[in-house]
C-alpha positions, 0 to 999 in steps of 0.5 A: 500500500502506498502512503502519502508523504505527510502520513509518514509521521509518527503519531505519538511524539511527546511535545518538546518545549521551544525554549529547551530546543533553543538551550540544547542547540544554542539558538538565538531567539528573534521572536519569543512567541507563546511562553509555553510553545512546544513542537512535536514534529519538524518540516522544511517544506511549507506545503507539508507543514502540519499541526505541531511542526517546527518549520525550518525556513532554509535559504533556497536557490530562488527564494528564502523559505522564510517567505513561506513561513506564514503559510506553514504557521497557517497550517499549524506550525508552532515555531520557526527556525531560520537564519539571520536573513530569514529572521529579517524577512519575517521581521519585514513589515511588508510580510504577513506577521508570524506570531510564533517563536522564531529561532535563529541559527548561523546555518539551519541546514547544518543543525536540521538533522540533529534538531529533527533527531532531538524532536523525534527522540533519536529514532535511529538509535532504536533501529539496526541501521545500514547505510550504503554509498558509492556511485553505482550499486547503492539501490541494488545493495540496499534491496539485497540487505533488506531482503536478507534481513527479512529472511533472517526474520527482522521487520525491515525498513528501506529508504532509497531512490526507488521507494521507501518502506516502513514494514508493509507501508510503501512510499515512492521516493522523491530523493535518493535520501530525503531531506533531514526533517522528512528522514527523521520523521520516517525513522520515527514512524518506522519505530512506531511500525515496530520496524527493527532494521533499516537499509538506506542509500546515502547519496553524496548530495545527502552527505554534503547537504547534511540530510543524514546528520543525526544518524550514526549508522551501525554499518556503512558500505562503499560500492565504487566511485566513478565520474558522476555528479561533478556538476555539483561536486566540481571534481572527483576528489571533492566527490570522493571526500564527500562520500568519505564523510560516511566513514567517520564517527559522526555518521557510522560505527564501522564500515565495509569497503569494496576494494576492487579498485584504487578508490576503494583502497583510498576509502579504506585509508581515509576511513576514521572508523573500523573497516572490513575490506571486500574484494570481489575479483581475483587479487593482483600481484602486490595487492594486500589481502582483503578481509573478505573475498569472492571466489568460485563465481559460476552461472546460476539461473539468471544470475551467479553463484559465488563463495564468500571467504573470510581471512579467518577461514569462514566460508559462505556459498550463496547466489544472486538472481541478478546478472553480471559481475557487478551484481555479484559485488553488490550481493557480496557487499550486502551479505558482508555488511549484515555479517559485520553488523553482528549476524551469525554466519550460520544464521545467514547461510540458513536464511539464504538457503531457505530464500534461494539466495539473494533474489530480491528484484529491484525495479529498473535495475537489470529488470527483464521486461521481455524474456526473449521467448516466442520469437521475441528479443530479450528486453532489459531496462536498467538505471545505468546513467553514467559511463561505468554503469553503462559499460557494466550493464552491457558487459553483463548482457553480452555473454548471454546474447547470441544475437546482436546487443542493442542499447537505447540511451541518452544523457541527462540535461543540466548535469555533468556534460563531460561524461556525454561523449564517454557514454557514447564511446562506451555504448559503441564499445559494448553494443552492436547497435547504438540508439542515441535518444533523450534522457531527461533534458531538463532545461537543455536543448535535447538535440544538443545533448544528443549531439555530444553523445553522438560525437563520442559514439561516432569517434569510437565507431570510426576507431572500431571500423579500422579494427574491422568491427562494425557498429550501427549508430542511430539518433532517434527521438523522442525516447518512446519512439526510439524504444519502439524502433529498437524493439521492433527492429530487433531479431529473436536472438537479440537483446535490447538494453534500455538504459538510463532511467530505470524505474523513473516514470516522469521525463522533464523536458523544458520544465514540463513533466511528461509521463514516460516509463521505459518498461511500459514502452518496451512492453507496448513495443513487444505487444506490437511485435506479437500482434504483427506476428499473429496477423501475418 
């Protein structure tokens, strides 16, 4: 059952005096309001404000949140926390007066997480918490952690890109990691729902913007690092430094780091909490032994079986239903995080054997929407939206594709334009047919984005042609038409990978939200193929 966001609030929070809030966090008082004012919840979006809220008015890119404080108060907010600029906005005679206490912090965003945790009585402390960061694999790993914890008999919660769950309650996600006020409310609601465990994606934006402040994860996990979000972070070093914040005493008690590349080794060195290392590929000469290693990887159904070996000799044989070596890495990380969190290896083995391995399906992550039977091509939808993820997805599908491997993808507008040619080159390197289309253009010209991707693809194709390899490169838009064309033109032994958007159902073009679900378009195209075959 899907629940509206404003329903994910605890119902039994005890009132917190505003004067105690000011004393606890050393906040100045710009307006006193009622002497006995108290709050029971926290909101940073006036549209979701409700009775009993502390409304946190943050400076935004377009307008200061203090301009919406009167609306929040009208909806029931009992106090406002803002910065000096916000206090001036509220004191302006031209503004609607706000007759509630107004507290002032130098940087409200920096204290919001801790304040919200205090208001909700530190709910994360009553949960067994697992936080996963990295460029790729966060969603799949958190789903696998949640799957394993539930197999062990725990009532679980999950927060991530695709959805948020509190036991059996489900909510579609707006952000990979919710804003601090919403996040702490979610955790408090989970405690009320008798949830005992939490598997959560922790994005670099969340760390940089203090969304996870107020949570000390029991175990933090690191998947990998590659070029992404550089429009926000500036360069890879800054991106790495932000991720590394998760492995500090402020955010976690211990960690598990995949050390398959230099970034993993650097994360291990940078960590300021105890870390267990995990290597999911064979060690190279001179590499230090990892605490955990993956061995004996073999095909198993649609995915792979593998063995986890600890340096002390403990072993565990299990499997994942998801294809590709990168999903072996995600599954292995999930298992090791649960083990490092205190689960007994025999209990984990028994739970995985009973569950048939790590078989959690993840919406839009290597999701098979056409199995490749009855004369139809296999069609797979994946969230791969950067160069490394695209390479890995194509590599995973190549061994099980007897015909051509076709990829349909684009690049996101207003985001890290430097990766666009590299994505085009990666597509040519891994596929036989490359269909360049639109992703989410946002405010950019879609044709200009496609042109940058095509430049990388055509350059790589020319190099490949010199080596005797032929790759077809096409430009097709809009995206729905590109998906239909790729599926309709594919042969029965071909695989069509639709990459970049995964589970997403809204495409933003020039500020307009359009309904678009790659999975729906792919299924419609397969149905059209079937109709043509039936009537032929």
